[in-house]
BAPA-85702 format. One record per atom (N, C-alpha, C, O): z, y, x; residue number from 0; chain. Coordinates in pm, whole numbers, plus 32768, in hexadecimal, padded with zeros to 4 digits. Atoms other than C-alpha are relative to their C-alpha. Example, Ala and Ser with C-alpha at 12.3 -4.5 7.8 and 13.67 -1.06 7.14 Angstrom:
+------+------+------+--------+-------+
:   zz :   yy :   xx : lumlum : domar :
+------+------+------+--------+-------+
: 8000 : 7F89 : 8059 :      0 :     A :
: 830C : 7E3E : 84CE :      0 :     A :
: 8000 : 8078 : 805A :      0 :     A :
: 8042 : 8076 : 80C2 :      0 :     A :
: 7FFA : 7F89 : 7FAE :      1 :     A :
: 82CA : 7F96 : 8557 :      1 :     A :
: 8049 : 806D : 7FB3 :      1 :     A :
: 805A : 80DC : 7FE6 :      1 :     A :
+------+------+------+--------+-------+
// end
This chain:
+------+------+------+--------+-------+
:   zz :   yy :   xx : lumlum : domar :
+------+------+------+--------+-------+
: 808A : 8017 : 8024 :      0 :     A :
: B3D3 : 6A3E : 7B05 :      0 :     A :
: 7FE2 : 7F6B : 7FEF :      0 :     A :
: 7F93 : 7F44 : 7F99 :      0 :     A :
: 8017 : 8090 : 800C :      1 :     A :
: B3DD : 68C8 : 7B39 :      1 :     A :
: 8030 : 7FCE : 7F79 :      1 :     A :
: 7FEC : 7F7D : 7F39 :      1 :     A :
: 7FCD : 802A : 8082 :      2 :     A :
: B4B4 : 689B : 7A04 :      2 :     A :
: 7FA1 : 8028 : 7F91 :      2 :     A :
: 7F85 : 7FD8 : 7F38 :      2 :     A :
: 805E : 7FD0 : 8068 :      3 :     A :
: B3C4 : 696F : 7931 :      3 :     A :
: 7F83 : 7FAA : 8002 :      3 :     A :
: 7F4F : 7F86 : 7F98 :      3 :     A :
: 8075 : 8056 : 7FF2 :      4 :     A :
: B2A1 : 68A1 : 79B8 :      4 :     A :
: 8019 : 7F79 : 7FBE :      4 :     A :
: 7FC5 : 7F48 : 7F73 :      4 :     A :
: 7FE0 : 8083 : 8039 :      5 :     A :
: B34C : 675B : 795A :      5 :     A :
: 8010 : 8006 : 7F68 :      5 :     A :
: 7FE5 : 7FAB : 7F21 :      5 :     A :
: 7FF4 : 7FF0 : 8090 :      6 :     A :
: B3A4 : 67DC : 7800 :      6 :     A :
: 7F77 : 800A : 7FC1 :      6 :     A :
: 7F5C : 7FCB : 7F5A :      6 :     A :
: 8088 : 7FF3 : 8036 :      7 :     A :
: B23B : 6841 : 77C8 :      7 :     A :
: 7FB7 : 7F79 : 7FFE :      7 :     A :
: 7F75 : 7F58 : 7F9C :      7 :     A :
: 8043 : 8082 : 7FF9 :      8 :     A :
: B1BD : 66ED : 7838 :      8 :     A :
: 8034 : 7FA3 : 7F93 :      8 :     A :
: 7FE6 : 7F62 : 7F4E :      8 :     A :
: 7FC5 : 805B : 8062 :      9 :     A :
: B2AF : 662F : 775B :      9 :     A :
: 7FE2 : 802E : 7F71 :      9 :     A :
: 7FBC : 7FDD : 7F1D :      9 :     A :
: 8010 : 7FD0 : 8088 :     10 :     A :
: B292 : 6710 : 7629 :     10 :     A :
: 7F6E : 8010 : 7FD7 :     10 :     A :
: 7F49 : 7FF1 : 7F65 :     10 :     A :
: 8087 : 7FDB : 8027 :     11 :     A :
: B125 : 6776 : 7634 :     11 :     A :
: 7F93 : 7FB1 : 8046 :     11 :     A :
: 7F25 : 7FA4 : 8012 :     11 :     A :
: 8066 : 8049 : 7FB6 :     12 :     A :
: B070 : 66A9 : 773A :     12 :     A :
: 7F88 : 8055 : 8022 :     12 :     A :
: 7F18 : 8023 : 8027 :     12 :     A :
: 8071 : 7FA5 : 7FF4 :     13 :     A :
: AF9C : 67DB : 777F :     13 :     A :
: 8002 : 804F : 8082 :     13 :     A :
: 7FDC : 80C5 : 8084 :     13 :     A :
: 7FFE : 7FBA : 7F80 :     14 :     A :
: AFCA : 6833 : 78EB :     14 :     A :
: 7F71 : 800D : 8034 :     14 :     A :
: 7F24 : 7FAE : 802D :     14 :     A :
: 8088 : 7FE6 : 7FD1 :     15 :     A :
: AE92 : 68CF : 7981 :     15 :     A :
: 7FF0 : 7FCF : 808F :     15 :     A :
: 8022 : 800D : 80ED :     15 :     A :
: 8019 : 8034 : 7F7A :     16 :     A :
: AE24 : 67FD : 7AA6 :     16 :     A :
: 7F82 : 803D : 803C :     16 :     A :
: 7F74 : 8040 : 80B6 :     16 :     A :
: 807B : 7FCA : 7FCA :     17 :     A :
: ACD1 : 68A0 : 7AC6 :     17 :     A :
: 8006 : 8098 : 8009 :     17 :     A :
: 804A : 80DA : 7FBA :     17 :     A :
: 7FFC : 7F71 : 7FE2 :     18 :     A :
: AC95 : 69FC : 7B4D :     18 :     A :
: 7FCC : 8054 : 7F8C :     18 :     A :
: 8001 : 80C0 : 7F73 :     18 :     A :
: 8039 : 7FB1 : 806D :     19 :     A :
: ABC4 : 6A70 : 7A25 :     19 :     A :
: 8064 : 8012 : 7F8F :     19 :     A :
: 8071 : 8080 : 7F58 :     19 :     A :
: 7F9C : 7FF4 : 806B :     20 :     A :
: ACD3 : 6A25 : 7925 :     20 :     A :
: 806F : 805F : 802B :     20 :     A :
: 809C : 80B2 : 7FDC :     20 :     A :
: 7F9A : 7FA3 : 7FCF :     21 :     A :
: ADD5 : 6AD6 : 79FE :     21 :     A :
: 7FCE : 8090 : 7FFB :     21 :     A :
: 8019 : 80EA : 7FD6 :     21 :     A :
: 803A : 7F7A : 8001 :     22 :     A :
: ACEB : 6C01 : 7A1E :     22 :     A :
: 7FFB : 8039 : 7F72 :     22 :     A :
: 801E : 80AD : 7F5C :     22 :     A :
: 800A : 7FD3 : 808C :     23 :     A :
: ACB0 : 6C15 : 78A5 :     23 :     A :
: 808B : 8021 : 7FC9 :     23 :     A :
: 809C : 8088 : 7F87 :     23 :     A :
: 7F79 : 7FE5 : 8031 :     24 :     A :
: AE24 : 6BFD : 7858 :     24 :     A :
: 803B : 807D : 803F :     24 :     A :
: 807E : 80CB : 7FFB :     24 :     A :
: 7FCE : 7F88 : 7FBD :     25 :     A :
: AE78 : 6D06 : 795B :     25 :     A :
: 7FC1 : 807E : 7FC3 :     25 :     A :
: 8007 : 80DF : 7FA6 :     25 :     A :
: 8046 : 7F8D : 803B :     26 :     A :
: AD70 : 6DF5 : 78D0 :     26 :     A :
: 8031 : 801A : 7F72 :     26 :     A :
: 803F : 808D : 7F49 :     26 :     A :
: 7FCD : 7FF2 : 8088 :     27 :     A :
: ADEE : 6DB3 : 776F :     27 :     A :
: 8089 : 8041 : 8001 :     27 :     A :
: 80A5 : 809A : 7FB0 :     27 :     A :
: 7F79 : 7FC6 : 7FF7 :     28 :     A :
: AF52 : 6E04 : 77D5 :     28 :     A :
: 7FF8 : 8094 : 8024 :     28 :     A :
: 8042 : 80E5 : 7FEC :     28 :     A :
: 8011 : 7F73 : 7FDB :     29 :     A :
: AEE0 : 6F49 : 7879 :     29 :     A :
: 7FD8 : 8052 : 7F85 :     29 :     A :
: 800C : 80C0 : 7F70 :     29 :     A :
: 802D : 7FB9 : 8078 :     30 :     A :
: AE31 : 6FAE : 7737 :     30 :     A :
: 8071 : 8009 : 7F99 :     30 :     A :
: 808A : 8074 : 7F61 :     30 :     A :
: 7F92 : 8002 : 8060 :     31 :     A :
: AF55 : 6F45 : 7659 :     31 :     A :
: 8070 : 8060 : 8027 :     31 :     A :
: 80A7 : 80A5 : 7FD2 :     31 :     A :
: 7F93 : 7FAB : 7FD2 :     32 :     A :
: B053 : 6FFE : 772F :     32 :     A :
: 7FE7 : 8094 : 7FE6 :     32 :     A :
: 8045 : 80E3 : 7FE2 :     32 :     A :
: 801F : 7F74 : 8020 :     33 :     A :
: AF9E : 7143 : 76E3 :     33 :     A :
: 8043 : 802C : 7F7E :     33 :     A :
: 8062 : 80A2 : 7F6E :     33 :     A :
: 7FC1 : 7FDD : 807F :     34 :     A :
: B035 : 7135 : 7585 :     34 :     A :
: 808A : 803D : 8014 :     34 :     A :
: 80AB : 80A4 : 7FD9 :     34 :     A :
: 7F77 : 7FCE : 7FEE :     35 :     A :
: B199 : 7164 : 75FE :     35 :     A :
: 800A : 8062 : 8074 :     35 :     A :
: 805F : 80BB : 8072 :     35 :     A :
: 7FFB : 7FA0 : 7F92 :     36 :     A :
: B154 : 7217 : 7745 :     36 :     A :
: 7FD1 : 808B : 7FD7 :     36 :     A :
: 7FFC : 80EF : 8010 :     36 :     A :
: 8032 : 7F80 : 8032 :     37 :     A :
: B09C : 7327 : 7688 :     37 :     A :
: 8068 : 8048 : 7FAB :     37 :     A :
: 805B : 80BF : 7F8F :     37 :     A :
: 7F9C : 7FC7 : 8058 :     38 :     A :
: B1D0 : 735E : 75B2 :     38 :     A :
: 7FDE : 7FF1 : 7F6D :     38 :     A :
: 8027 : 801F : 7F16 :     38 :     A :
: 8029 : 8015 : 808B :     39 :     A :
: B114 : 72F7 : 7479 :     39 :     A :
: 8069 : 7FAF : 7FB4 :     39 :     A :
: 8081 : 7FC6 : 7F3D :     39 :     A :
: 7F96 : 8051 : 803C :     40 :     A :
: B224 : 71F6 : 7437 :     40 :     A :
: 8059 : 7FCC : 806F :     40 :     A :
: 8032 : 7FCC : 80E4 :     40 :     A :
: 7FA4 : 803D : 7FA0 :     41 :     A :
: B34E : 715A : 74E2 :     41 :     A :
: 7FCC : 7F76 : 8024 :     41 :     A :
: 7F7E : 7F3A : 7FD9 :     41 :     A :
: 8032 : 8081 : 7FD0 :     42 :     A :
: B313 : 701D : 75AA :     42 :     A :
: 801C : 7F90 : 7F9C :     42 :     A :
: 7FC2 : 7F41 : 7F7E :     42 :     A :
: 7FDF : 806A : 805F :     43 :     A :
: B3CA : 6F3C : 74B4 :     43 :     A :
: 7FAC : 800B : 7F82 :     43 :     A :
: 7F80 : 7FA6 : 7F4B :     43 :     A :
: 8053 : 7FEB : 8077 :     44 :     A :
: B30B : 6FD5 : 7392 :     44 :     A :
: 7F70 : 7FD4 : 801C :     44 :     A :
: 7F2C : 7FA0 : 7FC3 :     44 :     A :
: 8088 : 8029 : 7FDC :     45 :     A :
: B1C4 : 6F95 : 744C :     45 :     A :
: 7FF2 : 7F68 : 7FF7 :     45 :     A :
: 7F8C : 7F36 : 7FC8 :     45 :     A :
: 8006 : 8092 : 800A :     46 :     A :
: B216 : 6E23 : 7465 :     46 :     A :
: 8006 : 7FD1 : 7F6F :     46 :     A :
: 7FC4 : 7F70 : 7F4A :     46 :     A :
: 7FFD : 8022 : 8090 :     47 :     A :
: B26D : 6E16 : 72F3 :     47 :     A :
: 7F78 : 801C : 7FC1 :     47 :     A :
: 7F47 : 7FCD : 7F70 :     47 :     A :
: 8084 : 7FDC : 8033 :     48 :     A :
: B126 : 6EC7 : 72A7 :     48 :     A :
: 7F9A : 7F94 : 8029 :     48 :     A :
: 7F45 : 7F6D : 7FD9 :     48 :     A :
: 805A : 8068 : 7FD0 :     49 :     A :
: B06F : 6DC4 : 737F :     49 :     A :
: 8007 : 7F85 : 7FA6 :     49 :     A :
: 7FA1 : 7F4E : 7F7F :     49 :     A :
: 7FEE : 8075 : 8055 :     50 :     A :
: B102 : 6CAA : 72B1 :     50 :     A :
: 7FC0 : 8012 : 7F78 :     50 :     A :
: 7F80 : 7FB6 : 7F45 :     50 :     A :
: 803D : 7FE6 : 8082 :     51 :     A :
: B098 : 6D4B : 716C :     51 :     A :
: 7F68 : 8005 : 800A :     51 :     A :
: 7F22 : 7FCE : 7FB6 :     51 :     A :
: 8091 : 7FF0 : 7FF0 :     52 :     A :
: AF3D : 6DA3 : 71ED :     52 :     A :
: 7FBA : 7F79 : 8013 :     52 :     A :
: 7F4E : 7F62 : 7FDD :     52 :     A :
: 803C : 8082 : 7FE4 :     53 :     A :
: AEFA : 6C41 : 7268 :     53 :     A :
: 8034 : 7F91 : 7FA7 :     53 :     A :
: 800C : 7F1E : 7FB4 :     53 :     A :
: 7FC4 : 8061 : 805A :     54 :     A :
: AFC6 : 6B94 : 715A :     54 :     A :
: 8043 : 7F8E : 804E :     54 :     A :
: 802C : 7F18 : 8035 :     54 :     A :
: 7FBA : 8060 : 7FAB :     55 :     A :
: B0A4 : 6AEB : 725E :     55 :     A :
: 8096 : 800E : 7FED :     55 :     A :
: 80C8 : 807C : 7FD6 :     55 :     A :
: 7F6D : 7FF7 : 8003 :     56 :     A :
: B216 : 6A94 : 7252 :     56 :     A :
: 8030 : 8041 : 8082 :     56 :     A :
: 7FE8 : 803E : 80E6 :     56 :     A :
: 7FCD : 7FBB : 7F89 :     57 :     A :
: B2EF : 6B54 : 734C :     57 :     A :
: 7FFC : 7FAC : 8080 :     57 :     A :
: 7FDF : 7FE0 : 80EB :     57 :     A :
: 7FFE : 8053 : 7F88 :     58 :     A :
: B30A : 6A2C : 7439 :     58 :     A :
: 7F77 : 7FEA : 803D :     58 :     A :
: 7F6C : 7FBC : 80AF :     58 :     A :
: 8089 : 800C : 7FCB :     59 :     A :
: B18F : 6A2B : 7462 :     59 :     A :
: 7FC9 : 8083 : 8036 :     59 :     A :
: 7F5A : 8087 : 8069 :     59 :     A :
: 802E : 7F7C : 7FD3 :     60 :     A :
: B176 : 6B9D : 74BB :     60 :     A :
: 8017 : 8011 : 8095 :     60 :     A :
: 8066 : 8065 : 80C1 :     60 :     A :
: 7FF5 : 7FFF : 7F6E :     61 :     A :
: B152 : 6B5E : 762E :     61 :     A :
: 7F72 : 7FF0 : 8037 :     61 :     A :
: 7F39 : 7F83 : 8033 :     61 :     A :
: 808C : 7FFE : 7FD4 :     62 :     A :
: B000 : 6BBD : 76C5 :     62 :     A :
: 7FE5 : 7F95 : 8069 :     62 :     A :
: 7F75 : 7F64 : 8074 :     62 :     A :
: 8011 : 8067 : 7F9A :     63 :     A :
: B039 : 6AC8 : 77E0 :     63 :     A :
: 7FDE : 7F77 : 7FCA :     63 :     A :
: 7FBC : 7F1D : 8017 :     63 :     A :
: 8023 : 8080 : 803D :     64 :     A :
: AFFC : 69AD : 76EB :     64 :     A :
: 7F84 : 8009 : 7FA9 :     64 :     A :
: 7F5B : 7FA7 : 7F6C :     64 :     A :
: 8073 : 7FEC : 8059 :     65 :     A :
: AED0 : 6A40 : 7634 :     65 :     A :
: 7F82 : 7FBF : 8036 :     65 :     A :
: 7F6F : 7FB0 : 80AF :     65 :     A :
: 8087 : 802D : 7FDD :     66 :     A :
: AD77 : 69AB : 7630 :     66 :     A :
: 7FAA : 807C : 8016 :     66 :     A :
: 7FD4 : 80EC : 7FF8 :     66 :     A :
: 805D : 7F90 : 7FEC :     67 :     A :
: AC4D : 6A83 : 768F :     67 :     A :
: 7FDE : 8042 : 7F7A :     67 :     A :
: 7FD2 : 80BC : 7F73 :     67 :     A :
: 801F : 7FC9 : 8083 :     68 :     A :
: ABFD : 6AAD : 751C :     68 :     A :
: 8073 : 8055 : 7FCA :     68 :     A :
: 805C : 80BF : 7F92 :     68 :     A :
: 7F8D : 7FB1 : 802B :     69 :     A :
: AD5E : 6B22 : 74CD :     69 :     A :
: 8009 : 8082 : 804F :     69 :     A :
: 802A : 80EB : 8016 :     69 :     A :
: 8001 : 7F86 : 7FAF :     70 :     A :
: AD49 : 6C18 : 75ED :     70 :     A :
: 7F99 : 8062 : 7FCC :     70 :     A :
: 7FB6 : 80D9 : 7FBD :     70 :     A :
: 806B : 7FA8 : 8032 :     71 :     A :
: ABFF : 6CA2 : 756B :     71 :     A :
: 8028 : 8040 : 7F7B :     71 :     A :
: 800F : 80B7 : 7F66 :     71 :     A :
: 7FD4 : 7FC9 : 8080 :     72 :     A :
: AC8F : 6CCC : 740D :     72 :     A :
: 806A : 806A : 8013 :     72 :     A :
: 8065 : 80D4 : 7FD3 :     72 :     A :
: 7F97 : 7F9E : 7FEA :     73 :     A :
: ADC3 : 6D7D : 748F :     73 :     A :
: 7FC9 : 8081 : 803B :     73 :     A :
: 7FEE : 80ED : 800F :     73 :     A :
: 803C : 7F88 : 7FC5 :     74 :     A :
: ACF7 : 6E6C : 7566 :     74 :     A :
: 7FB8 : 8050 : 7F95 :     74 :     A :
: 7FC2 : 80CB : 7F93 :     74 :     A :
: 8046 : 7FB9 : 806A :     75 :     A :
: AC21 : 6EC0 : 7439 :     75 :     A :
: 8063 : 8049 : 7FA4 :     75 :     A :
: 804E : 80BD : 7F82 :     75 :     A :
: 7F9B : 7FC1 : 8056 :     76 :     A :
: AD53 : 6F04 : 7360 :     76 :     A :
: 8045 : 8075 : 8046 :     76 :     A :
: 805F : 80DD : 8008 :     76 :     A :
: 7FBF : 7F94 : 7FB5 :     77 :     A :
: ADF7 : 6FD5 : 7471 :     77 :     A :
: 7FA5 : 807A : 8005 :     77 :     A :
: 7FD3 : 80EA : 7FEE :     77 :     A :
: 805E : 7F8F : 7FF9 :     78 :     A :
: ACC0 : 70AB : 749B :     78 :     A :
: 7FF0 : 8045 : 7F79 :     78 :     A :
: 7FE5 : 80BF : 7F72 :     78 :     A :
: 8008 : 7FC4 : 8086 :     79 :     A :
: ACA7 : 70DD : 7325 :     79 :     A :
: 807C : 8053 : 7FE5 :     79 :     A :
: 8073 : 80C1 : 7FAE :     79 :     A :
: 7F82 : 7FB9 : 8017 :     80 :     A :
: AE14 : 7144 : 731A :     80 :     A :
: 8006 : 8081 : 8053 :     80 :     A :
: 8032 : 80E9 : 8021 :     80 :     A :
: 7FFB : 7F8B : 7FA8 :     81 :     A :
: ADF3 : 7234 : 7441 :     81 :     A :
: 7F9F : 806D : 7FD7 :     81 :     A :
: 7FBD : 80E4 : 7FE3 :     81 :     A :
: 8068 : 7F9D : 8021 :     82 :     A :
: ACB6 : 72DC : 73C6 :     82 :     A :
: 7FF9 : 8021 : 7F6C :     82 :     A :
: 7FC5 : 808A : 7F44 :     82 :     A :
: 800D : 7FEC : 8090 :     83 :     A :
: ACD7 : 72B7 : 7250 :     83 :     A :
: 7F76 : 7FDB : 7FCD :     83 :     A :
: 7F55 : 7FF4 : 7F59 :     83 :     A :
: 8088 : 8027 : 8025 :     84 :     A :
: AB73 : 722F : 724F :     84 :     A :
: 7FEA : 7F6E : 8026 :     84 :     A :
: 8015 : 7F42 : 8091 :     84 :     A :
: 8023 : 8089 : 7FDA :     85 :     A :
: AAF7 : 70C9 : 7246 :     85 :     A :
: 7FA8 : 8000 : 807D :     85 :     A :
: 7F59 : 805D : 8093 :     85 :     A :
: 8051 : 800B : 7F88 :     86 :     A :
: AA5B : 7057 : 738A :     86 :     A :
: 7F6C : 7FFE : 7FDA :     86 :     A :
: 7F44 : 7FB7 : 7F7E :     86 :     A :
: 8091 : 7FFB : 801A :     87 :     A :
: A8E8 : 70A6 : 7391 :     87 :     A :
: 7FD8 : 8064 : 7F96 :     87 :     A :
: 7F61 : 807F : 7F84 :     87 :     A :
: 8021 : 7F9E : 8067 :     88 :     A :
: A8FF : 71A4 : 7278 :     88 :     A :
: 7FE0 : 8086 : 8041 :     88 :     A :
: 8026 : 80B2 : 809D :     88 :     A :
: 8025 : 7F7D : 7FCC :     89 :     A :
: A852 : 72EC : 72BE :     89 :     A :
: 8060 : 806A : 7FCB :     89 :     A :
: 8080 : 806E : 7F55 :     89 :     A :
: 7FAA : 7F92 : 802B :     90 :     A :
: A934 : 7418 : 72B8 :     90 :     A :
: 7FAB : 8071 : 7FCB :     90 :     A :
: 7F3C : 8088 : 7FFB :     90 :     A :
: 8051 : 7F92 : 803A :     91 :     A :
: A8C1 : 753F : 71E4 :     91 :     A :
: 7FE7 : 8070 : 8064 :     91 :     A :
: 7FA5 : 80D3 : 8043 :     91 :     A :
+------+------+------+--------+-------+
// end
């Protein structure tokens, strides 16, 4: 874990020192993991999908380095993917 932490600091400079950022990233990961835990897609495919959805290169597809805005966008895309409906859209 220490090595991963150091890699994140050097590569992204985005370690969450404050509790709110850690909470948002954790909640985002829980939501994202539903894609592969549900069997909708394999884990590796879910990460590839994340990159396409957020227009990020593979090396940036690490929720632990996301900003709050990136987390919010990912959660919205995940919910749309899981439900087939845009967030906030009324179901028939």
